[in-house]
MIKOL-853241 format. One record per residue (C-alpha): residue in three letters; chain; x, y, z; residue number from 1. Coordinates in steps of 0.5 Angstrom, whole numbers, plus 2048, in hexadecimal, padded with zeros to 3 digits. Example, Ala and Ser with C-alpha at 12.3 -4.5 7.8 and 13.67 -1.06 7.14 Angstrom:
resn chain east north up resi
ALA A 819 7F7 810 1
SER A 81B 7FE 80E 2
//
This chain:
resn chain east north up resi
MET A 800 800 800 1
ARG A 803 807 7FE 2
LEU A 804 80B 804 3
THR A 802 812 805 4
ARG A 808 817 804 5
VAL A 807 81E 808 6
HIS A 80C 824 807 7
VAL A 80E 827 80E 8
GLU A 812 82D 80F 9
THR A 816 82B 815 10
GLU A 81C 827 817 11
LEU A 81A 81F 817 12
ALA A 81E 819 81A 13
PRO A 81C 812 81C 14
GLY A 819 813 823 15
ARG A 816 81A 823 16
GLU A 80F 81B 823 17
VAL A 80C 820 81E 18
ALA A 806 824 81E 19
LEU A 804 825 817 20
PRO A 801 82B 814 21
GLU A 7FA 82D 814 22
GLY A 7F9 82B 80D 23
PRO A 7FC 824 80D 24
ALA A 7F9 823 813 25
THR A 7F2 824 811 26
HIS A 7F4 820 80B 27
LEU A 7F6 81A 80E 28
ALA A 7F1 81A 814 29
ARG A 7EB 81C 810 30
VAL A 7EC 81A 809 31
LEU A 7F0 814 809 32
ARG A 7ED 812 810 33
HIS A 7F4 810 813 34
GLU A 7F4 80E 81A 35
VAL A 7F9 80D 820 36
GLY A 7FE 807 81D 37
ASP A 7FD 809 816 38
ALA A 804 80A 812 39
CYS A 806 810 80E 40
VAL A 80C 813 80B 41
LEU A 80F 81A 80D 42
PHE A 814 81E 809 43
ASN A 817 825 80A 44
GLY A 81B 825 803 45
ASP A 822 823 806 46
GLY A 822 81D 801 47
ARG A 81F 818 806 48
ASP A 818 814 808 49
TYR A 816 814 80F 50
HIS A 812 80E 810 51
GLY A 80D 80F 816 52
ARG A 807 80D 81A 53
ILE A 801 811 81C 54
SER A 802 812 823 55
ALA A 7FC 817 825 56
VAL A 7F6 819 821 57
GLY A 7F2 81F 824 58
LYS A 7ED 824 822 59
ARG A 7F2 829 81F 60
GLU A 7F8 825 820 61
VAL A 7FC 81F 81D 62
ARG A 802 81C 820 63
VAL A 807 817 81C 64
GLU A 80D 814 820 65
ILE A 813 813 81B 66
VAL A 815 80B 81B 67
SER A 81B 80B 816 68
ALA A 81E 80F 810 69
GLU A 820 80D 809 70
THR A 824 811 803 71
VAL A 820 812 7FD 72
ALA A 823 811 7F6 73
ARG A 81E 815 7F2 74
GLU A 822 81B 7F0 75
SER A 824 81C 7E8 76
PRO A 82B 81C 7E7 77
LEU A 829 822 7E2 78
ARG A 828 828 7E6 79
LEU A 823 82C 7E3 80
VAL A 821 833 7E5 81
LEU A 81B 836 7E2 82
LEU A 81B 83E 7E1 83
GLN A 813 83E 7E0 84
GLY A 810 845 7DD 85
VAL A 80A 845 7E3 86
ALA A 804 842 7E0 87
ARG A 7FC 844 7E2 88
GLY A 7F9 840 7E8 89
GLU A 7F9 838 7E6 90
LYS A 7FD 838 7E0 91
MET A 803 83A 7E5 92
ASP A 801 835 7EA 93
LEU A 801 830 7E5 94
ILE A 808 831 7E2 95
LEU A 80B 831 7E9 96
GLN A 807 82B 7EB 97
LYS A 809 827 7E5 98
ALA A 810 829 7E4 99
THR A 811 827 7EB 100
GLU A 80E 820 7E9 101
LEU A 813 820 7E3 102
GLY A 819 821 7E8 103
ALA A 81B 829 7E7 104
SER A 81F 82B 7ED 105
ALA A 81E 833 7EE 106
PHE A 819 838 7EB 107
HIS A 81A 83F 7EA 108
PRO A 813 843 7E8 109
LEU A 815 849 7E5 110
TRP A 811 84F 7E2 111
SER A 813 851 7DB 112
GLN A 810 857 7D6 113
ARG A 80A 853 7D4 114
SER A 808 850 7DA 115
GLU A 801 850 7DB 116
VAL A 801 84F 7E3 117
LYS A 802 855 7E7 118
LEU A 802 854 7EF 119
ASP A 804 859 7F4 120
ALA A 809 857 7FA 121
ALA A 804 854 7FE 122
ARG A 800 850 7F9 123
ALA A 807 84E 7F6 124
ASP A 809 84B 7FD 125
LYS A 802 847 7FE 126
ARG A 803 845 7F7 127
LEU A 80A 842 7F8 128
ALA A 808 83F 7FE 129
HIS A 803 83B 7FA 130
TRP A 808 839 7F5 131
ARG A 80C 836 7FA 132
SER A 806 832 7FD 133
VAL A 805 830 7F6 134
VAL A 80C 82D 7F5 135
ALA A 80C 82A 7FC 136
SER A 805 826 7FA 137
ALA A 808 824 7F3 138
CYS A 80E 821 7F7 139
GLU A 809 81E 7FC 140
GLN A 806 81A 7F6 141
SER A 80C 819 7F2 142
GLY A 810 816 7F7 143
ARG A 816 81B 7F7 144
ALA A 819 81D 7FE 145
ALA A 81D 823 7FC 146
VAL A 818 829 7FB 147
PRO A 81A 82D 7F5 148
GLU A 81B 834 7F7 149
VAL A 816 83A 7F4 150
ALA A 81A 841 7F4 151
ALA A 816 847 7F5 152
PRO A 814 84A 7EE 153
LEU A 818 84F 7EB 154
ALA A 818 853 7E5 155
LEU A 81C 850 7DF 156
ALA A 822 854 7E0 157
ALA A 823 853 7E8 158
ALA A 822 84C 7E7 159
LEU A 827 84B 7E2 160
ALA A 82C 84F 7E6 161
ALA A 82A 84B 7EC 162
LEU A 82C 844 7E8 163
ALA A 833 841 7EA 164
PRO A 838 841 7E5 165
GLY A 838 83B 7E0 166
GLY A 834 835 7DE 167
LEU A 830 834 7D7 168
ARG A 82B 839 7D6 169
LEU A 825 838 7D1 170
ILE A 81F 83C 7CE 171
LEU A 81B 838 7C9 172
ASP A 81B 83B 7C2 173
PRO A 818 837 7BC 174
ASP A 81E 83A 7B8 175
GLY A 823 839 7BE 176
GLU A 82A 838 7BD 177
LEU A 82A 831 7C1 178
GLY A 826 82B 7C0 179
PHE A 825 825 7C4 180
SER A 829 820 7BF 181
THR A 82F 824 7C0 182
LEU A 82E 827 7C7 183
GLN A 834 826 7CC 184
VAL A 833 826 7D4 185
ASP A 838 826 7D9 186
ALA A 835 822 7DF 187
ALA A 839 826 7E4 188
ALA A 836 82C 7E2 189
PRO A 82E 82F 7E3 190
VAL A 82A 830 7DD 191
LEU A 826 836 7DD 192
LEU A 820 836 7D9 193
ALA A 81C 83D 7D8 194
ILE A 815 83D 7D6 195
GLY A 811 843 7D4 196
PRO A 80A 845 7D7 197
GLU A 804 845 7D3 198
GLY A 806 84B 7CF 199
GLY A 80C 848 7CD 200
TRP A 813 84B 7CD 201
SER A 814 852 7CA 202
PRO A 81A 854 7C6 203
SER A 81D 858 7CC 204
ASP A 81C 851 7D0 205
ARG A 81F 84D 7CB 206
GLU A 825 852 7CB 207
GLN A 826 852 7D2 208
LEU A 826 84A 7D2 209
ARG A 82B 84A 7CD 210
ALA A 82F 84E 7D0 211
ALA A 82F 84A 7D6 212
GLY A 831 844 7D2 213
PHE A 82A 841 7D1 214
GLN A 82A 83D 7CA 215
GLY A 824 83B 7C6 216
LEU A 822 834 7C6 217
ARG A 81E 831 7C1 218
LEU A 818 82C 7C3 219
GLY A 814 82B 7BD 220
PRO A 812 830 7B8 221
ARG A 80B 832 7BC 222
ILE A 80B 838 7C1 223
LEU A 809 835 7C8 224
ARG A 804 838 7CD 225
THR A 808 83A 7D4 226
GLU A 805 835 7D8 227
THR A 807 830 7D2 228
ALA A 80E 832 7D0 229
GLY A 812 831 7D7 230
LEU A 80F 82A 7D8 231
ALA A 810 828 7D1 232
ALA A 817 82A 7D2 233
ILE A 819 827 7D9 234
ALA A 816 821 7D6 235
ALA A 81A 820 7D0 236
LEU A 820 822 7D4 237
GLN A 81F 81D 7D9 238
ALA A 81E 818 7D4 239
ARG A 824 819 7D1 240
PHE A 829 81B 7D6 241
GLY A 825 81A 7DD 242
ASP A 821 814 7E0 243
LEU A 81B 813 7DB 244
ALA A 81D 80D 7D8 245
//
């Protein structure tokens, strides 16, 4: 039987008893009807699964006693970093969820010249917390024990300036100079994939990306929507260089 996995942002170790956050506690107790003695798995993003048993179930609290820990080997050998133009509502959730399932290691949401989503500081903070929750939930479902980082959204220029040097830098372009048949990937370096928002990259955006070392990658002759492009490229890269065998 598949055990329920729960992400918690706290230190975990065998022998400890942990109170679950309200959301997971409610899901386990009221939705799944788990009871004292039932098994579950906790993880906090350190690369390990912590096997435990429910030790207490109350009206507002579920506590889990951790029994053992094991290292989880589900991370791709390919370090894929997605620079994603912020998309509207459920599109952005879909991108983050599915890219996490496909093995992306980090996300950098960004604003570009043609971004259709505008958020003030307070709403941006709430959206960032929501995006991180989406990624953690995708890890729960997919069995990943390392949670990809979701950076705070930045303007394109600031996002590019904040990148660590190096890595293979790609933008999708039907007329790009690189093709999958000849693409070379260094397993020791990250692959940075930049995907524009619903309105696409503007000429100014493309100039900035090119100046930052991004090269055009051909992924078929068709223009893909923002919610399709990154996922298709990640899947193709994983199939050729990663762990989608």
